[in-house]
C-alpha positions in Angstrom: 114.9 125.0 67.1 111.8 123.2 65.6 113.4 121.0 62.4 116.9 121.5 63.1 119.0 118.7 62.3 121.2 117.1 65.7 123.9 118.8 63.9 122.4 122.0 63.8 121.4 121.5 67.5 125.0 120.3 68.5 126.3 123.5 66.9 123.9 125.5 68.2 124.5 124.4 72.2 128.2 124.8 71.3 127.9 128.6 70.4 125.9 128.8 73.5 128.8 127.7 75.7 127.2 124.3 76.3 129.6 121.6 75.9 128.1 118.6 74.4 130.8 115.6 73.5 130.7 114.8 77.3 127.3 113.6 77.8 128.0 110.5 75.9 131.2 109.4 77.8 129.4 109.4 81.1 129.3 106.2 83.0 125.8 105.5 84.8 125.5 105.5 88.6 123.7 103.9 90.9 121.9 106.4 93.3 119.6 106.1 95.9 116.6 107.8 96.8 117.2 109.6 101.0 113.6 109.7 101.1 112.9 106.1 100.1 115.6 104.8 101.9 114.3 106.6 105.5 110.7 105.0 104.5 112.1 101.9 104.2 114.2 102.0 107.3 110.3 102.6 109.3 108.7 100.2 107.7 111.2 97.6 108.8 110.5 99.1 112.4 106.9 99.2 112.0 107.0 95.3 110.7 109.0 94.6 114.0 106.4 96.8 116.3 103.4 94.6 114.9 104.9 91.1 115.3 105.8 92.3 118.7 102.4 93.8 119.1 100.5 90.6 117.3 102.5 88.5 119.8 101.2 90.0 122.8 97.6 89.9 121.6 97.9 86.0 121.0 98.8 86.3 124.3 96.4 88.1 126.2 93.6 86.6 124.0 94.7 82.8 125.2 94.5 84.6 129.0 90.9 85.6 128.4 89.9 82.3 126.8 91.1 80.6 130.1 89.8 82.9 132.3 86.9 82.6 130.1 86.7 79.0 130.5 87.4 79.1 134.1 84.4 81.4 134.7 82.3 79.0 132.6 83.6 76.2 134.8 81.8 77.6 137.7 79.0 78.2 136.4 78.4 74.6 135.5 79.2 73.6 139.1 76.3 75.4 140.7 
């Protein structure tokens, strides 16, 4: 097949029983990868979990800061 013209390739394909003309008339399609869609869904879930954890951690740090201030206050009172 090396060095064949376009017409020669088309004739060869037709002689092998491969339809050629219908390739030009196909419409483009938009397809989605199931793997990528699942990863996208998992990332959205993970983002929510991380945001919740950050909120809890901020509250914990605030509570610990209050506790630390109370402990420091007791030492200063002595």
